[in-house]
Every structure is written in structure tokens, then in C-alpha cells.
N, C-alpha and C positions, 0 to 999 in steps of 0.2 A: 145564439144559442151556446151555452158553455159546453164542452165536451168533458165528460169522466169516462176513465179506465176501465172497465172493468173488475180490475184488481185495486182501485181505489175503492171504487164503490162497495167490492165486498167487505173492503177493511172498515170502512165506514160503519156498513151493518151490524159487524162482529160486534166493533165498540157501543154499538149504541145498542146492541141487545145485551148485552154485558154490563152495559150502566142500568138499564131498564132492568134486570136480573136481581143487580144491588139494590135496586133501589126498592123492590117487591120485597126483599130482605129485611131490609131495613122499617120496611113496613108493616109485617110480620112481629118483627121482635117489637117493634114499638108497640103493637096491639095486644101484644100476651103480657106486656107489663101491667100492675095491681092498678097504677095512673097512669094511664098514657097519657102524652102531651097530645091535646087535641090539634094544636094550632099545628105542631111538628108535621103529625100526621096527614093535616092536611094540604100542607106544603110537599110531603113527599108523593101523596096521590097525587095532586097536579103535575109534579116533574117526572112522574112515570107516567103521566095520558101524554103528556107533551112529548118522548121518549116516543110514545108508541105511536104517535099522528106522525113523527119524523121517520121514524121505520116506515110506516104506511107509505111515505112520502116515497118513498127509493122504493119500493116494491112498485109503482105504477110508472120508474123510468123504463 
């Protein structure tokens, strides 16, 4: 089993949360456009869910 220091885990979580937040903002911005790009929204939502899953995985450590 691999050992991760609490500092490196916290740093990774901070990075993931920031990316999750920025992805959510991109989704909001795209959704408010008069003609939103459905494919882009789908891809952003998929990315946000993947980030959320990874954040949740770290909280189980």
C-alpha cells in the first residue's frame, strides 16, 4: 500500500476542489448562453462528476 502524507493529500484535495469549482462555473456560463453547446455541457458535466468522485475517494482515506 502506498503512503501519502497528509500535506500531499490536502494539496491534492485543494486542487481537485478548485478544478471542480471552475468546471461548475464553466457549466453555468455555457448554460446561460442563448444557444448553449450541448456537447460541451455534457463533457463539462462528465468532467465535474469525475472530479467529485475523486474528491470523495480521498475523503475515504
